[in-house]
TORKOL-4160 file (C-alpha; in steps of 0.2 Angstrom, whole numbers, padded with zeros to 4 digits, m for minus):
331
<pt num="1" X="0028" Y="0176" Z="0157"/>
<pt num="2" X="0014" Y="0188" Z="0152"/>
<pt num="3" X="0005" Y="0187" Z="0135"/>
<pt num="4" X="0008" Y="0201" Z="0123"/>
<pt num="5" X="m0006" Y="0211" Z="0117"/>
<pt num="6" X="m0006" Y="0204" Z="0100"/>
<pt num="7" X="m0008" Y="0186" Z="0107"/>
<pt num="8" X="m0023" Y="0192" Z="0116"/>
<pt num="9" X="m0032" Y="0199" Z="0100"/>
<pt num="10" X="m0043" Y="0190" Z="0088"/>
<pt num="11" X="m0035" Y="0188" Z="0072"/>
<pt num="12" X="m0044" Y="0192" Z="0056"/>
<pt num="13" X="m0036" Y="0190" Z="0038"/>
<pt num="14" X="m0039" Y="0196" Z="0021"/>
<pt num="15" X="m0027" Y="0185" Z="0011"/>
<pt num="16" X="m0031" Y="0190" Z="m0007"/>
<pt num="17" X="m0035" Y="0208" Z="m0008"/>
<pt num="18" X="m0029" Y="0210" Z="m0026"/>
<pt num="19" X="m0032" Y="0221" Z="m0034"/>
<pt num="20" X="m0035" Y="0230" Z="m0018"/>
<pt num="21" X="m0053" Y="0235" Z="m0013"/>
<pt num="22" X="m0053" Y="0232" Z="0006"/>
<pt num="23" X="m0035" Y="0241" Z="0010"/>
<pt num="24" X="m0041" Y="0259" Z="0010"/>
<pt num="25" X="m0059" Y="0256" Z="0012"/>
<pt num="26" X="m0070" Y="0265" Z="0026"/>
<pt num="27" X="m0076" Y="0247" Z="0030"/>
<pt num="28" X="m0059" Y="0241" Z="0034"/>
<pt num="29" X="m0055" Y="0256" Z="0043"/>
<pt num="30" X="m0070" Y="0253" Z="0054"/>
<pt num="31" X="m0064" Y="0235" Z="0057"/>
<pt num="32" X="m0046" Y="0241" Z="0062"/>
<pt num="33" X="m0053" Y="0254" Z="0074"/>
<pt num="34" X="m0062" Y="0240" Z="0084"/>
<pt num="35" X="m0054" Y="0234" Z="0100"/>
<pt num="36" X="m0046" Y="0217" Z="0103"/>
<pt num="37" X="m0045" Y="0214" Z="0084"/>
<pt num="38" X="m0028" Y="0211" Z="0075"/>
<pt num="39" X="m0032" Y="0214" Z="0056"/>
<pt num="40" X="m0020" Y="0208" Z="0043"/>
<pt num="41" X="m0023" Y="0212" Z="0024"/>
<pt num="42" X="m0012" Y="0205" Z="0009"/>
<pt num="43" X="m0013" Y="0215" Z="m0007"/>
<pt num="44" X="m0006" Y="0201" Z="m0018"/>
<pt num="45" X="m0014" Y="0184" Z="m0021"/>
<pt num="46" X="m0006" Y="0169" Z="m0012"/>
<pt num="47" X="0005" Y="0160" Z="m0024"/>
<pt num="48" X="m0003" Y="0143" Z="m0019"/>
<pt num="49" X="m0010" Y="0133" Z="m0006"/>
<pt num="50" X="0006" Y="0133" Z="0005"/>
<pt num="51" X="0007" Y="0152" Z="0005"/>
<pt num="52" X="m0012" Y="0153" Z="0008"/>
<pt num="53" X="m0011" Y="0142" Z="0024"/>
<pt num="54" X="0004" Y="0152" Z="0030"/>
<pt num="55" X="m0006" Y="0169" Z="0029"/>
<pt num="56" X="m0022" Y="0163" Z="0037"/>
<pt num="57" X="m0014" Y="0151" Z="0050"/>
<pt num="58" X="m0021" Y="0155" Z="0067"/>
<pt num="59" X="m0034" Y="0167" Z="0061"/>
<pt num="60" X="m0052" Y="0167" Z="0069"/>
<pt num="61" X="m0060" Y="0175" Z="0054"/>
<pt num="62" X="m0055" Y="0174" Z="0036"/>
<pt num="63" X="m0062" Y="0188" Z="0024"/>
<pt num="64" X="m0061" Y="0180" Z="0006"/>
<pt num="65" X="m0060" Y="0193" Z="m0007"/>
<pt num="66" X="m0058" Y="0183" Z="m0023"/>
<pt num="67" X="m0066" Y="0167" Z="m0030"/>
<pt num="68" X="m0049" Y="0162" Z="m0035"/>
<pt num="69" X="m0044" Y="0158" Z="m0018"/>
<pt num="70" X="m0050" Y="0140" Z="m0015"/>
<pt num="71" X="m0052" Y="0134" Z="0002"/>
<pt num="72" X="m0051" Y="0116" Z="0001"/>
<pt num="73" X="m0054" Y="0102" Z="0013"/>
<pt num="74" X="m0035" Y="0101" Z="0016"/>
<pt num="75" X="m0033" Y="0119" Z="0018"/>
<pt num="76" X="m0048" Y="0120" Z="0031"/>
<pt num="77" X="m0042" Y="0106" Z="0040"/>
<pt num="78" X="m0024" Y="0114" Z="0041"/>
<pt num="79" X="m0031" Y="0130" Z="0050"/>
<pt num="80" X="m0044" Y="0123" Z="0062"/>
<pt num="81" X="m0048" Y="0123" Z="0076"/>
<pt num="82" X="m0042" Y="0141" Z="0076"/>
<pt num="83" X="m0054" Y="0147" Z="0061"/>
<pt num="84" X="m0072" Y="0149" Z="0066"/>
<pt num="85" X="m0079" Y="0160" Z="0052"/>
<pt num="86" X="m0076" Y="0163" Z="0033"/>
<pt num="87" X="m0084" Y="0179" Z="0027"/>
<pt num="88" X="m0086" Y="0179" Z="0008"/>
<pt num="89" X="m0086" Y="0196" Z="m0001"/>
<pt num="90" X="m0099" Y="0192" Z="m0014"/>
<pt num="91" X="m0112" Y="0179" Z="m0017"/>
<pt num="92" X="m0103" Y="0164" Z="m0024"/>
<pt num="93" X="m0097" Y="0151" Z="m0012"/>
<pt num="94" X="m0091" Y="0136" Z="m0024"/>
<pt num="95" X="m0072" Y="0141" Z="m0020"/>
<pt num="96" X="m0076" Y="0135" Z="m0002"/>
<pt num="97" X="m0077" Y="0117" Z="0003"/>
<pt num="98" X="m0094" Y="0120" Z="0012"/>
<pt num="99" X="m0096" Y="0102" Z="0017"/>
<pt num="100" X="m0079" Y="0102" Z="0026"/>
<pt num="101" X="m0084" Y="0119" Z="0034"/>
<pt num="102" X="m0100" Y="0112" Z="0041"/>
<pt num="103" X="m0091" Y="0097" Z="0048"/>
<pt num="104" X="m0077" Y="0107" Z="0056"/>
<pt num="105" X="m0089" Y="0120" Z="0063"/>
<pt num="106" X="m0084" Y="0134" Z="0052"/>
<pt num="107" X="m0098" Y="0146" Z="0048"/>
<pt num="108" X="m0098" Y="0154" Z="0031"/>
<pt num="109" X="m0107" Y="0170" Z="0027"/>
<pt num="110" X="m0108" Y="0180" Z="0011"/>
<pt num="111" X="m0115" Y="0197" Z="0004"/>
<pt num="112" X="m0131" Y="0193" Z="m0005"/>
<pt num="113" X="m0138" Y="0206" Z="m0018"/>
<pt num="114" X="m0126" Y="0220" Z="m0013"/>
<pt num="115" X="m0121" Y="0222" Z="m0031"/>
<pt num="116" X="m0137" Y="0217" Z="m0041"/>
<pt num="117" X="m0139" Y="0233" Z="m0049"/>
<pt num="118" X="m0121" Y="0236" Z="m0053"/>
<pt num="119" X="m0119" Y="0218" Z="m0061"/>
<pt num="120" X="m0134" Y="0220" Z="m0071"/>
<pt num="121" X="m0130" Y="0237" Z="m0078"/>
<pt num="122" X="m0112" Y="0231" Z="m0083"/>
<pt num="123" X="m0120" Y="0216" Z="m0092"/>
<pt num="124" X="m0131" Y="0229" Z="m0101"/>
<pt num="125" X="m0116" Y="0240" Z="m0105"/>
<pt num="126" X="m0106" Y="0226" Z="m0113"/>
<pt num="127" X="m0121" Y="0220" Z="m0123"/>
<pt num="128" X="m0122" Y="0239" Z="m0130"/>
<pt num="129" X="m0104" Y="0240" Z="m0133"/>
<pt num="130" X="m0104" Y="0224" Z="m0142"/>
<pt num="131" X="m0120" Y="0227" Z="m0153"/>
<pt num="132" X="m0112" Y="0245" Z="m0157"/>
<pt num="133" X="m0094" Y="0239" Z="m0159"/>
<pt num="134" X="m0089" Y="0254" Z="m0149"/>
<pt num="135" X="m0071" Y="0248" Z="m0143"/>
<pt num="136" X="m0067" Y="0244" Z="m0161"/>
<pt num="137" X="m0073" Y="0261" Z="m0169"/>
<pt num="138" X="m0066" Y="0271" Z="m0155"/>
<pt num="139" X="m0049" Y="0263" Z="m0159"/>
<pt num="140" X="m0050" Y="0266" Z="m0177"/>
<pt num="141" X="m0056" Y="0285" Z="m0176"/>
<pt num="142" X="m0041" Y="0287" Z="m0164"/>
<pt num="143" X="m0030" Y="0281" Z="m0178"/>
<pt num="144" X="m0037" Y="0292" Z="m0190"/>
<pt num="145" X="m0050" Y="0281" Z="m0199"/>
<pt num="146" X="m0068" Y="0285" Z="m0202"/>
<pt num="147" X="m0075" Y="0268" Z="m0204"/>
<pt num="148" X="m0093" Y="0264" Z="m0211"/>
<pt num="149" X="m0103" Y="0248" Z="m0209"/>
<pt num="150" X="m0118" Y="0242" Z="m0200"/>
<pt num="151" X="m0122" Y="0240" Z="m0181"/>
<pt num="152" X="m0134" Y="0231" Z="m0172"/>
<pt num="153" X="m0150" Y="0239" Z="m0165"/>
<pt num="154" X="m0156" Y="0230" Z="m0149"/>
<pt num="155" X="m0174" Y="0236" Z="m0149"/>
<pt num="156" X="m0184" Y="0222" Z="m0155"/>
<pt num="157" X="m0171" Y="0209" Z="m0153"/>
<pt num="158" X="m0173" Y="0194" Z="m0141"/>
<pt num="159" X="m0161" Y="0193" Z="m0126"/>
<pt num="160" X="m0159" Y="0176" Z="m0118"/>
<pt num="161" X="m0155" Y="0177" Z="m0099"/>
<pt num="162" X="m0149" Y="0161" Z="m0092"/>
<pt num="163" X="m0151" Y="0160" Z="m0073"/>
<pt num="164" X="m0166" Y="0170" Z="m0065"/>
<pt num="165" X="m0158" Y="0176" Z="m0049"/>
<pt num="166" X="m0158" Y="0194" Z="m0043"/>
<pt num="167" X="m0146" Y="0200" Z="m0057"/>
<pt num="168" X="m0154" Y="0190" Z="m0071"/>
<pt num="169" X="m0171" Y="0197" Z="m0067"/>
<pt num="170" X="m0164" Y="0215" Z="m0065"/>
<pt num="171" X="m0156" Y="0213" Z="m0082"/>
<pt num="172" X="m0173" Y="0208" Z="m0089"/>
<pt num="173" X="m0182" Y="0223" Z="m0083"/>
<pt num="174" X="m0169" Y="0234" Z="m0090"/>
<pt num="175" X="m0168" Y="0226" Z="m0107"/>
<pt num="176" X="m0187" Y="0227" Z="m0108"/>
<pt num="177" X="m0185" Y="0245" Z="m0105"/>
<pt num="178" X="m0175" Y="0247" Z="m0121"/>
<pt num="179" X="m0188" Y="0237" Z="m0131"/>
<pt num="180" X="m0180" Y="0220" Z="m0130"/>
<pt num="181" X="m0190" Y="0204" Z="m0129"/>
<pt num="182" X="m0183" Y="0193" Z="m0115"/>
<pt num="183" X="m0183" Y="0174" Z="m0114"/>
<pt num="184" X="m0177" Y="0167" Z="m0098"/>
<pt num="185" X="m0171" Y="0149" Z="m0093"/>
<pt num="186" X="m0170" Y="0147" Z="m0074"/>
<pt num="187" X="m0161" Y="0130" Z="m0074"/>
<pt num="188" X="m0161" Y="0126" Z="m0055"/>
<pt num="189" X="m0162" Y="0144" Z="m0050"/>
<pt num="190" X="m0176" Y="0150" Z="m0039"/>
<pt num="191" X="m0184" Y="0166" Z="m0047"/>
<pt num="192" X="m0182" Y="0181" Z="m0036"/>
<pt num="193" X="m0201" Y="0186" Z="m0035"/>
<pt num="194" X="m0197" Y="0203" Z="m0028"/>
<pt num="195" X="m0189" Y="0207" Z="m0044"/>
<pt num="196" X="m0200" Y="0196" Z="m0055"/>
<pt num="197" X="m0215" Y="0208" Z="m0059"/>
<pt num="198" X="m0228" Y="0202" Z="m0073"/>
<pt num="199" X="m0221" Y="0206" Z="m0090"/>
<pt num="200" X="m0228" Y="0202" Z="m0107"/>
<pt num="201" X="m0211" Y="0203" Z="m0116"/>
<pt num="202" X="m0203" Y="0190" Z="m0104"/>
<pt num="203" X="m0205" Y="0170" Z="m0108"/>
<pt num="204" X="m0198" Y="0156" Z="m0098"/>
<pt num="205" X="m0192" Y="0143" Z="m0110"/>
<pt num="206" X="m0181" Y="0128" Z="m0110"/>
<pt num="207" X="m0161" Y="0130" Z="m0112"/>
<pt num="208" X="m0161" Y="0123" Z="m0129"/>
<pt num="209" X="m0175" Y="0135" Z="m0134"/>
<pt num="210" X="m0166" Y="0150" Z="m0128"/>
<pt num="211" X="m0150" Y="0145" Z="m0136"/>
<pt num="212" X="m0159" Y="0144" Z="m0153"/>
<pt num="213" X="m0170" Y="0159" Z="m0152"/>
<pt num="214" X="m0160" Y="0173" Z="m0143"/>
<pt num="215" X="m0151" Y="0186" Z="m0153"/>
<pt num="216" X="m0140" Y="0189" Z="m0137"/>
<pt num="217" X="m0137" Y="0179" Z="m0121"/>
<pt num="218" X="m0132" Y="0184" Z="m0104"/>
<pt num="219" X="m0127" Y="0171" Z="m0092"/>
<pt num="220" X="m0133" Y="0174" Z="m0073"/>
<pt num="221" X="m0132" Y="0155" Z="m0067"/>
<pt num="222" X="m0123" Y="0150" Z="m0051"/>
<pt num="223" X="m0108" Y="0138" Z="m0053"/>
<pt num="224" X="m0113" Y="0120" Z="m0048"/>
<pt num="225" X="m0106" Y="0104" Z="m0054"/>
<pt num="226" X="m0122" Y="0104" Z="m0066"/>
<pt num="227" X="m0118" Y="0122" Z="m0074"/>
<pt num="228" X="m0099" Y="0119" Z="m0075"/>
<pt num="229" X="m0094" Y="0121" Z="m0093"/>
<pt num="230" X="m0113" Y="0121" Z="m0097"/>
<pt num="231" X="m0107" Y="0132" Z="m0114"/>
<pt num="232" X="m0098" Y="0122" Z="m0124"/>
<pt num="233" X="m0096" Y="0116" Z="m0143"/>
<pt num="234" X="m0114" Y="0110" Z="m0144"/>
<pt num="235" X="m0122" Y="0125" Z="m0136"/>
<pt num="236" X="m0112" Y="0138" Z="m0146"/>
<pt num="237" X="m0117" Y="0128" Z="m0162"/>
<pt num="238" X="m0136" Y="0130" Z="m0158"/>
<pt num="239" X="m0134" Y="0149" Z="m0156"/>
<pt num="240" X="m0139" Y="0161" Z="m0171"/>
<pt num="241" X="m0123" Y="0165" Z="m0181"/>
<pt num="242" X="m0127" Y="0184" Z="m0177"/>
<pt num="243" X="m0129" Y="0180" Z="m0159"/>
<pt num="244" X="m0119" Y="0190" Z="m0145"/>
<pt num="245" X="m0114" Y="0182" Z="m0129"/>
<pt num="246" X="m0112" Y="0190" Z="m0112"/>
<pt num="247" X="m0104" Y="0183" Z="m0096"/>
<pt num="248" X="m0103" Y="0193" Z="m0080"/>
<pt num="249" X="m0107" Y="0178" Z="m0069"/>
<pt num="250" X="m0092" Y="0165" Z="m0068"/>
<pt num="251" X="m0079" Y="0160" Z="m0080"/>
<pt num="252" X="m0081" Y="0141" Z="m0076"/>
<pt num="253" X="m0098" Y="0141" Z="m0084"/>
<pt num="254" X="m0090" Y="0142" Z="m0100"/>
<pt num="255" X="m0078" Y="0130" Z="m0111"/>
<pt num="256" X="m0066" Y="0144" Z="m0116"/>
<pt num="257" X="m0058" Y="0134" Z="m0131"/>
<pt num="258" X="m0076" Y="0131" Z="m0137"/>
<pt num="259" X="m0079" Y="0150" Z="m0135"/>
<pt num="260" X="m0064" Y="0155" Z="m0144"/>
<pt num="261" X="m0067" Y="0142" Z="m0158"/>
<pt num="262" X="m0084" Y="0149" Z="m0161"/>
<pt num="263" X="m0078" Y="0167" Z="m0161"/>
<pt num="264" X="m0064" Y="0163" Z="m0173"/>
<pt num="265" X="m0075" Y="0153" Z="m0184"/>
<pt num="266" X="m0089" Y="0166" Z="m0183"/>
<pt num="267" X="m0101" Y="0152" Z="m0177"/>
<pt num="268" X="m0107" Y="0167" Z="m0166"/>
<pt num="269" X="m0104" Y="0185" Z="m0169"/>
<pt num="270" X="m0096" Y="0192" Z="m0153"/>
<pt num="271" X="m0093" Y="0190" Z="m0135"/>
<pt num="272" X="m0091" Y="0202" Z="m0120"/>
<pt num="273" X="m0083" Y="0195" Z="m0104"/>
<pt num="274" X="m0080" Y="0201" Z="m0087"/>
<pt num="275" X="m0076" Y="0184" Z="m0080"/>
<pt num="276" X="m0063" Y="0171" Z="m0084"/>
<pt num="277" X="m0060" Y="0153" Z="m0078"/>
<pt num="278" X="m0042" Y="0159" Z="m0073"/>
<pt num="279" X="m0039" Y="0176" Z="m0067"/>
<pt num="280" X="m0031" Y="0187" Z="m0072"/>
<pt num="281" X="m0033" Y="0183" Z="m0090"/>
<pt num="282" X="m0016" Y="0177" Z="m0098"/>
<pt num="283" X="m0010" Y="0188" Z="m0111"/>
<pt num="284" X="m0007" Y="0173" Z="m0122"/>
<pt num="285" X="m0026" Y="0168" Z="m0122"/>
<pt num="286" X="m0034" Y="0167" Z="m0138"/>
<pt num="287" X="m0048" Y="0177" Z="m0131"/>
<pt num="288" X="m0036" Y="0192" Z="m0128"/>
<pt num="289" X="m0032" Y="0192" Z="m0147"/>
<pt num="290" X="m0050" Y="0190" Z="m0156"/>
<pt num="291" X="m0056" Y="0206" Z="m0163"/>
<pt num="292" X="m0074" Y="0202" Z="m0159"/>
<pt num="293" X="m0072" Y="0201" Z="m0140"/>
<pt num="294" X="m0074" Y="0214" Z="m0127"/>
<pt num="295" X="m0064" Y="0210" Z="m0110"/>
<pt num="296" X="m0066" Y="0219" Z="m0093"/>
<pt num="297" X="m0057" Y="0213" Z="m0078"/>
<pt num="298" X="m0070" Y="0205" Z="m0066"/>
<pt num="299" X="m0076" Y="0222" Z="m0062"/>
<pt num="300" X="m0094" Y="0222" Z="m0064"/>
<pt num="301" X="m0098" Y="0224" Z="m0046"/>
<pt num="302" X="m0086" Y="0238" Z="m0043"/>
<pt num="303" X="m0096" Y="0254" Z="m0043"/>
<pt num="304" X="m0094" Y="0266" Z="m0028"/>
<pt num="305" X="m0112" Y="0262" Z="m0022"/>
<pt num="306" X="m0111" Y="0243" Z="m0024"/>
<pt num="307" X="m0094" Y="0244" Z="m0016"/>
<pt num="308" X="m0100" Y="0253" Z="m0001"/>
<pt num="309" X="m0114" Y="0242" Z="0002"/>
<pt num="310" X="m0105" Y="0225" Z="0000"/>
<pt num="311" X="m0088" Y="0229" Z="0009"/>
<pt num="312" X="m0099" Y="0236" Z="0024"/>
<pt num="313" X="m0109" Y="0221" Z="0023"/>
<pt num="314" X="m0094" Y="0209" Z="0025"/>
<pt num="315" X="m0088" Y="0219" Z="0040"/>
<pt num="316" X="m0105" Y="0218" Z="0047"/>
<pt num="317" X="m0106" Y="0199" Z="0045"/>
<pt num="318" X="m0089" Y="0199" Z="0054"/>
<pt num="319" X="m0094" Y="0210" Z="0069"/>
<pt num="320" X="m0111" Y="0201" Z="0070"/>
<pt num="321" X="m0102" Y="0184" Z="0071"/>
<pt num="322" X="m0090" Y="0190" Z="0085"/>
<pt num="323" X="m0106" Y="0195" Z="0095"/>
<pt num="324" X="m0113" Y="0179" Z="0093"/>
<pt num="325" X="m0126" Y="0184" Z="0079"/>
<pt num="326" X="m0125" Y="0176" Z="0061"/>
<pt num="327" X="m0132" Y="0184" Z="0047"/>
<pt num="328" X="m0132" Y="0180" Z="0028"/>
<pt num="329" X="m0126" Y="0162" Z="0032"/>
<pt num="330" X="m0122" Y="0150" Z="0018"/>
<pt num="331" X="m0115" Y="0136" Z="0029"/>
């Protein structure tokens, strides 16, 4: 019996394009036009590990759109030896069992620095919105009020940046441009020297010193066993009561209960969050009901410019791998 055309094609799966980004993109259309490829894209996230395994069974290349899709050792073992390549959209790779991937001979790639400018600008936008109470004021004006009260001027204030990768350094440069003094704590990050030009307004300090001396803190650290829940009760208690807290990195860097308590008790003045430990954010979450919080749906990197670059980089990584070239290798 002759094999069907689909049986001879290389299977590529996007198991978690929710909300849809890949589905109607020019990058995905380019992939679909390539001969000998069978591309499957799911616009709802898998309900659990079993459904994820069902979706990716028999695939050669897995394009992972969301960090909520966890590729554990058990999942990777269940889909090898068919699986050869995991192409991550984004830079974070902590949701993939990298040691297992190496052991099983699965190559993992990502899209570094594609959204550096977009995420840094979003962090600044959140900081400014928080300092000027823009969402609250907008709502009250729409409801017929004309409120007074004082806002926060950022020029002359100190911004603490935790993590000095490309996004952290880009934000530092922007913040300096509006007159802020910048403290950085690199932790275990390697500073991006291409972005890290000399600045008299930027000082590297210890993490405890950054907590105590910053008027606003923005997180740009990678998620590792050492940084998981690095912001907890003790860290929030060391911050100024007027401090503003921004997270566009990873939700798991923060103890959500401790953050909610710090906000409710006015241990800190406010927070603006684009990432959460569980996504989408549950409507019953305390964070969703506090007046001194601004929330956005993990969308910092979703500018047209950044999406074009990053989606095409994912497809380039896939095409390169199929042609026996590997770029942007993580594992």
